[in-house]
MDTraj code that builds the backbone (N, CA, C; nanometers):
import mdtraj as md
import numpy as np

residues = "MET SER GLU GLN ASP LEU GLN GLN LEU LEU ASP LEU ALA PRO LEU LEU VAL PRO VAL ILE LEU ILE GLN LEU GLY LEU ILE VAL ALA ALA LEU VAL ASP LEU ILE LYS ARG SER LYS THR ARG GLY PRO LYS TRP LEU TRP VAL VAL ILE ILE LEU ILE PHE GLY ILE ILE GLY PRO ILE ILE TYR PHE VAL ILE GLY ARG GLU ASP GLU".split()
xyz = np.array([
    [2.6311, -2.6557, -0.9282],
    [2.5790, -2.5339, -0.9091],
    [2.7172, -2.4711, -0.9374],
    [2.7878, -2.3640, -1.0172],
    [2.8988, -2.3324, -1.0148],
    [2.8609, -2.1947, -0.9955],
    [3.0105, -2.1502, -0.9200],
    [3.0217, -2.0063, -0.8046],
    [2.9665, -1.8810, -0.9152],
    [2.9967, -1.9216, -1.0979],
    [2.8950, -1.8126, -1.0926],
    [2.7367, -1.8216, -1.1510],
    [2.7019, -1.9148, -1.1766],
    [2.5714, -1.9626, -1.1573],
    [2.4807, -1.9276, -0.9985],
    [2.6060, -1.9377, -0.9451],
    [2.5612, -1.8260, -0.7958],
    [2.5568, -1.7243, -0.7387],
    [2.6487, -1.6485, -0.8185],
    [2.6753, -1.5162, -0.8305],
    [2.5420, -1.4182, -0.9012],
    [2.4910, -1.4711, -1.0497],
    [2.4271, -1.4462, -1.0325],
    [2.2739, -1.4665, -1.0056],
    [2.2442, -1.5753, -0.9257],
    [2.1185, -1.6116, -0.8961],
    [2.1452, -1.4505, -0.7037],
    [2.2423, -1.4734, -0.6911],
    [2.2802, -1.3284, -0.5747],
    [2.2137, -1.2146, -0.5906],
    [2.2934, -1.2082, -0.7676],
    [2.2050, -0.9847, -0.8327],
    [2.1397, -0.9944, -0.8302],
    [2.0147, -1.0921, -0.8972],
    [1.8739, -1.1247, -0.9286],
    [1.7522, -1.1225, -0.8224],
    [1.8711, -1.1252, -0.6512],
    [1.7487, -1.1676, -0.5429],
    [1.7207, -1.0124, -0.5255],
    [1.7672, -0.8855, -0.5285],
    [1.6822, -0.7648, -0.5041],
    [1.5752, -0.7738, -0.6112],
    [1.6046, -0.8644, -0.7206],
    [1.4626, -0.8197, -0.8005],
    [1.3676, -0.9225, -0.7618],
    [1.4011, -1.0961, -0.7392],
    [1.2961, -1.1726, -0.7044],
    [1.2939, -1.1385, -0.6320],
    [1.3103, -1.1145, -0.5128],
    [1.2429, -1.0898, -0.3567],
    [1.0815, -1.0320, -0.3995],
    [1.0824, -0.9390, -0.3793],
    [0.9442, -0.8665, -0.3672],
    [0.8215, -0.9554, -0.5300],
    [0.9235, -0.9667, -0.6122],
    [0.7643, -1.0509, -0.6736],
    [0.7087, -1.2174, -0.6120],
    [0.7994, -1.2042, -0.5437],
    [0.7377, -1.3062, -0.5128],
    [0.6847, -1.3185, -0.3868],
    [0.7016, -1.2591, -0.2954],
    [0.6112, -1.1393, -0.1867],
    [0.5183, -1.1615, -0.1934],
    [0.5268, -1.0204, -0.3172],
    [0.3551, -1.0210, -0.4267],
    [0.2993, -1.1017, -0.4830],
    [0.3624, -1.2228, -0.4834],
    [0.3220, -1.3775, -0.5383],
    [0.1847, -1.4242, -0.4534],
    [0.3054, -1.4422, -0.3338],
    [0.2816, -1.4928, -0.1717],
    [0.1579, -1.4417, -0.1632],
    [0.1436, -1.2496, -0.1439],
    [0.0287, -1.2488, -0.0835],
    [-0.0347, -1.2014, -0.1743],
    [-0.0437, -1.1887, -0.2945],
    [-0.1665, -1.2127, -0.3603],
    [-0.2579, -1.3651, -0.3751],
    [-0.1867, -1.5114, -0.3485],
    [-0.2134, -1.6437, -0.3004],
    [-0.3177, -1.6396, -0.1932],
    [-0.2614, -1.5494, -0.1075],
    [-0.3085, -1.5889, 0.0400],
    [-0.4231, -1.5218, 0.0314],
    [-0.4651, -1.3724, -0.0432],
    [-0.5274, -1.3096, -0.0596],
    [-0.6733, -1.3890, -0.0966],
    [-0.5984, -1.4095, -0.2735],
    [-0.7072, -1.4839, -0.3066],
    [-0.8043, -1.6032, -0.2245],
    [-0.7040, -1.7209, -0.1720],
    [-0.7629, -1.8501, -0.1070],
    [-0.8589, -1.7786, 0.0079],
    [-0.7831, -1.6938, 0.1069],
    [-0.8593, -1.6711, 0.2146],
    [-1.0065, -1.5634, 0.1360],
    [-1.0158, -1.4617, 0.0518],
    [-1.1478, -1.4090, -0.0259],
    [-1.2430, -1.5653, -0.0329],
    [-1.1443, -1.6653, -0.1056],
    [-1.2289, -1.7674, -0.1617],
    [-1.3317, -1.8606, -0.0711],
    [-1.2307, -1.8564, 0.0184],
    [-1.2672, -1.9688, 0.1462],
    [-1.3765, -1.8868, 0.2199],
    [-1.3717, -1.7521, 0.2157],
    [-1.4574, -1.6819, 0.3596],
    [-1.6031, -1.6713, 0.2113],
    [-1.6295, -1.6715, 0.1056],
    [-1.7643, -1.6287, 0.0175],
    [-1.8266, -1.6801, -0.0759],
    [-1.9587, -1.6812, -0.0330],
    [-2.0185, -1.7614, -0.0134],
    [-2.0515, -1.8517, -0.1594],
    [-2.0598, -1.7221, -0.2956],
    [-2.0722, -1.7867, -0.3894],
    [-1.9336, -1.7027, -0.4985],
    [-1.9207, -1.8313, -0.5906],
    [-1.7781, -1.8048, -0.7219],
    [-1.8602, -1.7840, -0.8342],
    [-1.7882, -1.7824, -0.8943],
    [-1.8252, -1.8120, -1.0876],
    [-1.7671, -1.9827, -1.0825],
    [-1.8205, -2.0607, -1.0651],
    [-1.7674, -2.2127, -1.0502],
    [-1.7414, -2.2521, -0.9816],
    [-1.6864, -2.3822, -0.9430],
    [-1.6337, -2.4611, -0.8536],
    [-1.5137, -2.4022, -0.7852],
    [-1.5079, -2.3967, -0.6103],
    [-1.4367, -2.3918, -0.5942],
    [-1.2971, -2.4131, -0.5980],
    [-1.2743, -2.5645, -0.6080],
    [-1.1994, -2.6048, -0.6342],
    [-1.1075, -2.6134, -0.7060],
    [-1.1855, -2.5922, -0.8179],
    [-1.0493, -2.5538, -0.9610],
    [-1.0277, -2.3955, -0.9757],
    [-1.1166, -2.3155, -0.8623],
    [-1.0182, -2.1582, -0.8006],
    [-0.8821, -2.1867, -0.7637],
    [-0.9338, -2.2652, -0.6729],
    [-0.7768, -2.2939, -0.5646],
    [-0.6825, -2.3442, -0.6526],
    [-0.7005, -2.4801, -0.7512],
    [-0.6443, -2.5102, -0.8229],
    [-0.5524, -2.3909, -0.9461],
    [-0.6248, -2.2603, -0.9976],
    [-0.6460, -2.2366, -1.0530],
    [-0.5242, -2.0939, -0.9694],
    [-0.5537, -2.0482, -0.8951],
    [-0.5067, -1.9644, -0.8078],
    [-0.3295, -2.0240, -0.7592],
    [-0.3102, -2.1830, -0.7263],
    [-0.2425, -2.1950, -0.6441],
    [-0.1302, -2.2561, -0.7811],
    [-0.1446, -2.2625, -0.9204],
    [-0.1106, -2.3271, -1.0158],
    [-0.0565, -2.1923, -1.0922],
    [-0.1496, -2.1061, -1.1341],
    [-0.0794, -1.9925, -1.1983],
    [0.0054, -1.9093, -1.1702],
    [0.0482, -1.8951, -1.0517],
    [0.1310, -1.7302, -1.0106],
    [0.0432, -1.6994, -0.9472],
    [0.1385, -1.5851, -1.0206],
    [0.1066, -1.4117, -1.0525],
    [-0.0612, -1.3976, -1.0674],
    [-0.0684, -1.4902, -1.1940],
    [-0.2349, -1.4609, -1.2800],
    [-0.3351, -1.5433, -1.2450],
    [-0.2997, -1.6165, -1.1437],
    [-0.4041, -1.6692, -1.0653],
    [-0.4586, -1.6070, -1.0043],
    [-0.4341, -1.5791, -0.9204],
    [-0.5064, -1.4959, -0.8264],
    [-0.6298, -1.3508, -0.8740],
    [-0.5079, -1.3048, -1.0159],
    [-0.5764, -1.1948, -1.0816],
    [-0.6780, -1.2376, -1.1157],
    [-0.6762, -1.3446, -1.2111],
    [-0.8012, -1.4256, -1.2617],
    [-0.8901, -1.4329, -1.1656],
    [-0.9007, -1.4715, -1.0566],
    [-0.9818, -1.5003, -0.9292],
    [-1.0703, -1.3729, -0.9220],
    [-0.9842, -1.2844, -0.9218],
    [-1.0428, -1.1036, -0.8302],
    [-1.1312, -1.0869, -0.9348],
    [-1.1140, -1.0957, -1.0817],
    [-1.1661, -1.0149, -1.1748],
    [-1.2685, -1.1010, -1.2307],
    [-1.2211, -1.2399, -1.2596],
    [-1.3984, -1.3398, -1.3358],
    [-1.4459, -1.4061, -1.2106],
    [-1.3559, -1.4424, -1.1126],
    [-1.3385, -1.6104, -0.9643],
    [-1.5156, -1.4907, -0.8754],
    [-1.4523, -1.4006, -0.8916],
    [-1.5969, -1.4027, -0.7574],
    [-1.7368, -1.3456, -0.7610],
    [-1.7976, -1.3329, -0.7297],
    [-1.9613, -1.3050, -0.7430],
    [-2.0040, -1.2493, -0.6774],
    [-2.0936, -1.1276, -0.6664],
    [-2.1322, -1.0428, -0.5779],
    [-2.2421, -1.1297, -0.4937],
    [-2.2341, -1.0939, -0.3158],
    [-2.2998, -1.1607, -0.2353],
    [-2.4719, -1.0911, -0.2288],
])
top = md.Topology()
chain = top.add_chain()
for i, resn in enumerate(residues, 1):
    res = top.add_residue(resn, chain, resSeq=i)
    for name in ("N", "CA", "C"):
        top.add_atom(name, md.element.get_by_symbol(name[0]), res)
traj = md.Trajectory(xyz[None], top)
């Protein structure tokens, strides 16, 4: 990694940090909700995979589609 690459990364850090924090918050919230919920649309193991693999979109998909009213 060159010095120029490192500088570009440091320049992007103020933009990346909030996005990463939002992503982690959504993942944690979705996993906690999934664990506490007795009913979901589809198997829980599949929702764990979707939440973890698809980044920001995975938890949003779970909250919109995966949750089932108790």
